[in-house]
C-alpha positions as CSV (number, residue, x, y, z in Angstrom):
1,M,3.7,65.5,2.2
2,M,5.3,62.6,0.8
3,P,4.7,59.1,2.2
4,P,7.4,57.4,4.2
5,R,9.7,55.1,2.3
6,T,9.7,51.3,3.3
7,T,13.1,52.0,4.6
8,D,12.0,54.3,7.5
9,L,9.2,52.3,8.6
10,P,9.7,51.8,12.3
11,E,10.7,48.0,13.4
12,N,7.4,47.3,15.0
13,V,5.6,48.0,11.9
14,V,7.9,46.1,9.7
15,N,7.3,43.2,12.1
16,A,3.6,43.7,11.7
17,I,3.8,43.6,7.8
18,L,6.0,40.7,7.6
19,M,4.1,38.5,10.5
20,R,1.0,39.0,8.1
21,L,2.9,37.3,5.2
22,P,3.5,33.7,4.7
23,L,7.1,32.9,5.7
24,R,8.4,32.5,1.8
25,D,7.0,36.0,1.0
26,A,8.5,37.4,4.4
27,V,11.8,36.1,3.2
28,R,11.4,37.5,-0.1
29,T,11.3,41.0,1.1
30,S,14.9,40.6,1.5
31,I,15.3,42.1,-1.9
32,L,13.5,45.3,-1.3
33,S,16.9,47.0,0.1
34,K,19.9,46.5,2.3
35,K,17.9,47.4,5.3
36,W,15.3,44.8,4.7
37,R,17.7,42.1,3.9
38,Y,17.6,40.5,7.4
39,N,14.2,41.9,8.7
40,W,12.6,38.4,8.7
41,C,15.3,37.1,10.7
42,R,14.1,39.1,13.8
43,L,10.4,37.9,13.6
44,P,9.2,36.8,16.7
45,Q,6.4,34.4,15.2
46,L,7.1,32.0,12.6
47,T,5.0,29.8,10.9
48,L,5.9,26.9,8.8
49,D,3.6,24.5,6.9
50,D,3.8,21.7,4.0
51,K,3.5,24.7,1.5
52,L,7.1,25.7,2.1
53,W,8.9,22.2,1.2
54,K,6.2,21.0,-1.5
55,T,8.2,20.4,-4.8
56,T,6.6,19.9,-8.3
57,D,9.5,17.6,-9.5
58,N,11.4,14.8,-7.8
59,F,14.5,17.3,-6.9
60,P,15.1,18.5,-4.2
61,S,12.7,16.0,-2.0
62,P,10.4,17.7,0.5
63,S,12.7,16.3,3.4
64,I,15.8,17.9,1.8
65,K,14.0,21.2,1.1
66,F,12.7,21.1,4.8
67,A,16.3,20.5,6.2
68,S,17.7,23.5,4.2
69,I,14.8,25.8,5.6
70,M,15.5,24.6,9.1
71,Y,19.1,25.3,8.5
72,N,18.6,28.7,7.6
73,I,16.3,29.6,10.4
74,L,18.7,28.0,13.1
75,T,21.8,29.8,11.6
76,L,20.1,33.3,10.4
77,H,17.3,33.9,13.0
78,C,18.3,36.2,16.1
79,G,16.3,37.4,18.9
80,P,13.4,35.7,20.7
81,V,10.5,33.5,19.1
82,T,7.4,33.8,21.2
83,K,5.0,31.9,18.6
84,F,6.2,29.1,16.4
85,T,3.9,26.8,14.2
86,L,5.2,23.9,12.5
87,S,2.9,21.4,10.4
88,M,4.3,18.7,9.0
89,S,1.7,16.5,8.1
90,E,2.8,15.4,4.7
91,L,6.5,14.7,5.7
92,K,7.6,11.1,6.8
93,K,11.1,12.2,7.8
94,Y,11.9,15.0,10.4
95,P,15.5,16.2,9.7
96,Q,16.7,19.0,12.2
97,I,13.7,18.5,14.5
98,R,15.8,18.0,17.5
99,S,18.2,21.3,16.8
100,L,14.8,23.2,16.1
101,I,13.2,22.2,19.6
102,Y,16.4,23.0,21.4
103,F,16.6,26.1,19.6
104,L,12.9,27.0,20.7
105,S,13.7,26.4,24.1
106,R,16.4,28.9,24.4
107,N,14.3,31.8,22.9
108,G,11.6,32.5,24.9
109,I,8.8,30.4,23.2
110,E,5.4,31.0,24.6
111,H,3.2,29.7,22.0
112,L,4.0,26.4,20.3
113,V,2.2,24.3,17.7
114,L,3.6,20.9,16.4
115,Q,1.8,18.8,14.0
116,F,3.6,15.7,12.5
117,S,2.4,12.9,10.1
118,E,0.0,10.2,11.4
119,W,2.4,7.9,9.6
120,N,5.2,8.7,11.9
121,R,4.7,10.1,15.4
122,Y,7.7,12.0,16.5
123,K,8.9,11.5,20.0
124,L,9.7,14.8,21.8
125,P,13.2,15.0,22.8
126,P,14.2,16.1,26.7
127,S,14.8,19.5,25.6
128,F,11.2,20.0,24.8
129,F,10.3,19.8,28.5
130,M,12.6,22.8,29.2
131,Y,10.1,25.3,27.8
132,S,9.7,27.1,30.9
133,Q,7.9,30.1,29.6
134,L,5.3,28.3,27.6
135,R,1.6,29.4,27.6
136,H,0.0,27.9,24.8
137,L,0.7,24.1,23.5
138,T,-0.9,22.1,20.7
139,L,0.8,18.8,19.6
140,Q,-0.5,16.4,17.0
141,N,0.8,12.9,16.5
142,C,3.7,13.0,19.0
143,L,5.0,10.5,21.4
144,I,5.2,12.3,24.9
145,C,7.4,10.8,27.4
146,P,8.4,13.4,30.0
147,P,11.6,12.6,32.1
148,P,11.4,11.8,35.7
149,A,12.5,15.4,36.6
150,F,9.8,17.0,34.6
151,K,7.7,19.0,37.0
152,G,5.0,20.5,34.3
153,F,4.7,23.9,32.4
154,D,4.2,26.4,35.2
155,M,3.0,29.0,32.9
156,L,0.7,27.0,30.7
157,I,-2.7,28.5,29.9
158,S,-4.0,26.2,27.0
159,L,-3.1,22.8,26.0
160,E,-4.4,20.9,22.9
161,L,-3.4,17.2,22.4
162,C,-4.5,15.4,19.3
163,Y,-3.8,12.0,18.5
164,V,-0.6,11.7,20.7
165,S,0.6,8.7,22.6
166,I,1.0,9.3,26.3
167,S,0.4,7.3,29.3
168,S,-2.4,8.3,31.5
169,K,-0.1,8.8,34.5
170,S,2.0,11.1,32.4
171,L,-1.3,12.9,30.9
172,E,-2.7,13.5,34.4
173,S,0.7,14.7,35.8
174,L,1.0,17.2,32.8
175,I,-2.5,18.5,33.6
176,S,-2.4,18.9,37.4
177,C,1.4,20.5,37.3
178,S,-0.2,23.3,35.1
179,P,-1.6,25.4,37.7
180,F,-2.9,28.1,35.5
181,L,-4.4,25.9,32.7
182,E,-7.8,27.1,31.8
183,N,-8.3,25.3,28.2
184,L,-7.8,21.9,27.7
185,E,-8.7,19.8,24.4
186,L,-8.0,16.1,24.1
187,K,-8.4,14.2,20.8
188,I,-7.5,10.4,21.8
189,S,-7.1,7.8,19.2
190,D,-6.1,5.2,21.4
191,T,-8.5,3.3,24.1
192,V,-7.6,4.9,27.4
193,N,-9.0,3.1,30.6
194,H,-9.2,6.1,33.0
195,I,-8.2,9.7,33.0
196,Q,-8.3,11.8,36.3
197,I,-8.3,15.5,35.4
198,K,-7.5,17.9,38.3
199,A,-7.1,21.5,37.2
200,P,-8.6,24.2,39.8
201,I,-9.0,27.1,37.2
202,L,-9.8,25.0,34.1
203,R,-12.6,26.9,32.2
204,S,-13.0,24.8,29.2
205,F,-12.8,21.2,28.5
206,D,-13.1,19.4,25.1
207,F,-12.6,15.6,24.8
208,S,-13.3,13.1,22.1
209,G,-12.0,9.5,21.7
210,C,-12.4,6.1,23.4
211,I,-12.1,5.9,27.0
212,K,-13.8,4.0,29.8
213,L,-13.9,6.6,32.3
214,I,-13.2,10.3,32.8
215,S,-13.0,11.6,36.4
216,L,-13.3,15.4,36.4
217,N,-11.9,16.4,39.8
218,N,-11.6,20.0,41.4
219,V,-12.7,21.9,38.2
220,P,-15.1,24.3,40.1
221,L,-14.8,26.9,37.3
222,L,-15.6,24.8,34.4
223,A,-17.9,26.8,32.2
224,K,-17.6,25.0,28.9
225,L,-17.7,21.0,28.5
226,S,-17.8,18.9,25.4
227,L,-17.8,15.2,25.2
228,L,-17.7,12.8,22.2
229,Y,-17.0,9.2,22.5
230,G,-15.6,7.1,20.1
231,E,-16.8,3.3,19.0
232,S,-15.9,1.7,22.3
233,F,-18.2,3.9,24.4
234,E,-20.3,0.7,25.0
235,E,-17.7,-0.7,27.3
236,S,-17.3,2.5,29.2
237,E,-18.2,2.6,32.8
238,K,-21.4,4.7,33.3
239,C,-21.7,7.7,35.4
240,D,-24.3,8.9,37.8
241,L,-26.0,11.6,36.1
242,D,-26.9,13.7,38.9
243,K,-23.7,13.1,40.7
244,F,-21.9,14.3,37.8
245,F,-23.5,17.4,37.4
246,Q,-23.6,18.1,41.1
247,S,-19.7,18.9,40.7
248,H,-20.3,21.0,37.4
249,H,-23.1,23.5,38.3
250,A,-20.9,26.5,36.7
251,L,-21.4,25.1,33.4
252,E,-22.4,27.6,30.6
253,H,-22.2,25.5,27.4
254,L,-22.6,22.0,27.3
255,H,-21.8,19.7,24.1
256,L,-22.9,16.2,24.2
257,E,-21.8,14.3,21.2
258,Y,-22.5,10.9,19.8
259,G,-21.9,8.3,22.6
260,S,-21.6,10.7,25.4
261,V,-25.0,10.5,26.6
262,Q,-24.8,6.7,27.0
263,F,-21.6,7.3,29.0
264,L,-23.4,9.5,31.6
265,V,-26.8,7.3,31.7
266,A,-26.3,4.8,34.4
267,E,-29.4,6.1,35.9
268,V,-31.6,9.1,34.7
269,P,-33.6,11.2,37.3
270,R,-36.5,13.2,35.9
271,R,-34.6,16.3,36.8
272,L,-31.0,17.1,38.5
273,S,-30.9,17.7,42.5
274,V,-29.0,20.8,41.5
275,S,-30.3,23.3,38.8
276,L,-27.9,24.3,36.1
277,I,-28.4,28.0,36.7
278,H,-25.6,29.1,34.6
279,L,-26.4,27.0,31.6
280,K,-27.3,29.1,28.4
281,R,-26.0,26.6,25.5
282,L,-26.9,23.0,25.2
283,C,-25.9,20.7,22.2
284,V,-27.1,17.1,22.4
285,F,-27.1,14.0,20.1
286,L,-30.1,11.9,20.3
287,D,-29.7,8.2,19.0
288,G,-32.7,6.8,20.6
289,L,-35.2,7.5,23.7
290,D,-32.5,6.7,26.1
291,D,-30.9,9.9,24.8
292,L,-33.9,11.7,24.7
293,S,-34.7,10.9,28.5
294,C,-31.2,12.2,29.5
295,A,-31.8,15.5,27.4
296,L,-35.3,16.1,28.9
297,C,-33.6,15.8,32.2
298,L,-31.1,18.4,31.3
299,L,-33.8,20.5,29.9
300,R,-35.8,20.5,33.0
301,S,-32.9,21.5,35.3
302,S,-31.6,24.2,32.8
303,P,-34.1,27.2,33.7
304,Y,-32.2,29.8,32.0
305,L,-31.1,28.0,28.7
306,Q,-31.2,30.4,25.7
307,D,-29.8,28.3,22.8
308,L,-30.7,24.7,22.1
309,D,-28.8,22.7,19.3
310,V,-30.2,19.1,19.0
311,K,-28.7,16.3,16.4
312,V,-31.4,13.5,15.8
313,S,-30.8,9.9,14.6
314,M,-34.1,8.3,15.7
315,D,-35.9,5.7,13.8
316,E,-38.1,4.7,16.4
317,S,-41.9,3.6,16.0
318,D,-44.9,5.8,15.8
319,D,-46.2,4.5,19.1
320,E,-43.0,5.9,20.8
321,A,-43.4,9.0,19.0
322,D,-47.1,9.4,20.8
323,D,-45.2,8.8,24.2
324,I,-43.0,11.8,23.9
325,S,-45.8,14.2,24.3
326,T,-46.1,13.1,27.7
327,S,-42.6,13.3,28.6
328,F,-42.6,17.0,27.6
329,S,-45.6,18.0,29.9
330,D,-43.2,19.5,32.6
331,V,-40.7,21.0,30.3
332,T,-40.5,24.6,29.9
333,L,-38.1,26.6,27.7
334,N,-39.1,30.1,28.8
335,H,-35.8,31.5,27.9
336,V,-34.7,29.8,24.8
337,R,-34.4,32.1,22.0
338,T,-32.8,30.0,19.2
339,V,-33.4,26.4,18.5
340,K,-31.3,24.3,15.7
341,V,-32.4,20.5,15.0
342,K,-30.1,18.8,12.4
343,G,-30.5,15.3,10.9
344,I,-34.1,14.8,10.8
345,T,-35.6,12.5,8.1
346,G,-39.4,13.2,8.4
347,T,-40.1,10.4,10.9
348,K,-43.3,10.9,13.1
349,L,-40.8,10.9,16.0
350,D,-38.6,13.7,14.3
351,M,-41.7,15.9,13.7
352,Q,-43.4,15.4,17.1
353,L,-40.1,16.6,18.6
354,I,-40.1,19.9,16.5
355,K,-43.8,20.4,17.3
356,L,-43.2,20.2,21.1
357,L,-40.0,22.3,20.9
358,L,-41.9,25.0,19.0
359,A,-44.8,24.7,21.9
360,K,-42.6,24.9,24.7
361,S,-40.7,28.1,23.6
362,P,-42.6,31.1,23.9
363,M,-39.5,33.4,23.4
364,L,-38.4,31.5,20.5
365,V,-36.9,34.0,17.9
366,R,-35.1,31.6,15.5
367,M,-35.6,28.0,14.6
368,L,-33.2,26.4,12.2
369,I,-34.3,22.7,10.7
370,E,-31.5,21.0,8.7
371,P,-32.8,17.6,7.1
372,D,-30.3,14.7,6.7
373,L,-29.8,15.0,2.8
374,Y,-28.6,11.4,2.5
375,W,-32.0,10.3,3.2
376,V,-34.2,13.2,2.5
377,N,-34.6,13.9,-1.3
378,K,-36.4,16.9,-2.9
379,E,-39.8,15.5,-2.7
380,K,-39.4,14.2,0.7
381,G,-38.1,17.7,1.7
382,A,-41.2,19.3,0.2
383,E,-43.4,17.1,2.3
384,I,-41.6,17.8,5.6
385,L,-41.8,21.6,4.7
386,A,-45.5,21.3,4.2
387,Q,-46.0,19.6,7.3
388,L,-43.8,22.0,9.5
389,S,-45.7,25.0,8.1
390,T,-48.8,23.7,9.9
391,F,-47.0,24.1,13.5
392,S,-47.3,26.7,15.7
393,A,-44.9,28.4,18.2
394,G,-45.6,29.1,21.9
395,I,-48.8,27.1,22.1
396,A,-48.4,24.3,24.9
């Protein structure tokens, strides 16, 4: 039996092939036959990145080449475009963008990624806010100024905003007016005073940036929370640790990066009043004994924790290292199976922490220890390894 010719392939198979190719190569399939000449023009998913308009000489310029590509897409493409990715991090001028955004608003876009240069944030035009079928949205280096009549994206499931300029009020409105929002990621470079997040079916929230206060209101289903605070975290308003987690007892994954522990530490109880019975994975950054106190509180309050990831940056005195044994006296990690400790430099505090984690984890299957290679040379690494080999697991 003869294999089918390329001209006999069903349209869905042709589309599947073309969508797995870079757009440049998909367009080049036009030379295969007359039947293939305009197949790329019906693709429902398009990805354009900086590789398409990079030039090896001075002519044409990247902006001119980009404008030519945009013109061909706008004039030749037919049918819906459900997913569109545009990455322009290396361009400083954006010709045809307004026409492109208007084109997408009329073609059933559901998944949109727009990434602009950090040197020239692009102000989204009014037609952008007409995307009624949008489900997944990623914006980078944009100016977002919704018109007064904007009522949100009714179908939005995931939202990722990276280094965008948007007022707190507009951001809060965008989130609260997206009733199906499940995944939210915010990377904010500008210092923001306060953000209130109201999202009744939000499952995942990932924040990094500078802010004085985050209020997570009405997020009863939140299962994954990741916080990383920038350089201004010392100016942040402190949260009451116990009150904060009373509203987030459904958490399954908790990631507290640099600065986020200080944000939570207004007052640290020995354990939370409500146990985090669903928490399976905890990642925490330790930059001192205050951070350690917060981490211990969370460990005491997470009876079914399975995975523990610790980043250390502690250079405390030997006397303080002796004190943490007492702090661990009522910590039990009976369900922990994997532990990762990163950033150790071989201090007495580092080694004591590792020894206690081993001793308190009777079901431990795997422990990964990564030294800080900036401070630990080969000789110091051998010394740390020799000391670790004397530790025993599961002995309280």
